[in-house]
N, C-alpha and C positions, 0 to 999 in steps of 0.2 A: 438464516442468521441475520439478525437485525443490524443495521448500520451502527447503531449505538453500542451494540455488543461485540462488534467486529474486532475491537482491540483485544478482546480476550482470546480470540481464536487466531488472530493475525497480529502478533506483537510487532512485526516488522512494519506495520502500518504507521507506527509512531516514529519511524525513521525517515527523515526528510530526504528527498531525492538528491538534493545538492550535496549530501555527504558522500555519495558515491560508494566506493568500497565493494562489498559483496552484493549490494543491491543492484539488480540488473535492469528492472523495468519499473516505470512509474505508473501509478494508477491512472493518471491523466491520459495515458496512451490508450487505456482500455475504457475510456469514457468517464473517468473521474477527474475532476478539476481541482482537487484539494492539494495537489503537489506532493502527495506521499507515495510510497513505493510498495510494490508487491514483491514476494520472494520468488525469484526465478520465473517460471511460467505460470505460477499461481497468483492470480490477482486478488488482493484483499479488497473488500468492499468498504473503502474509506468514504464516509459520507461528508 
C-alpha cells in the first residue's frame, strides 16, 4: 500500500492525535512523524 493511497485503507489516518477519543496510538510512535494516528494496534502508513 503506497503512502499516498493509505488514506483509502486507513481512514483514521486523517484523524489528528490531539483529538484523542477512540484513537489509541499515534503513527509517530511507530516511526511516522506526521502527527496522525493509527487504529488500535494497527499502524497506518501516514507519509
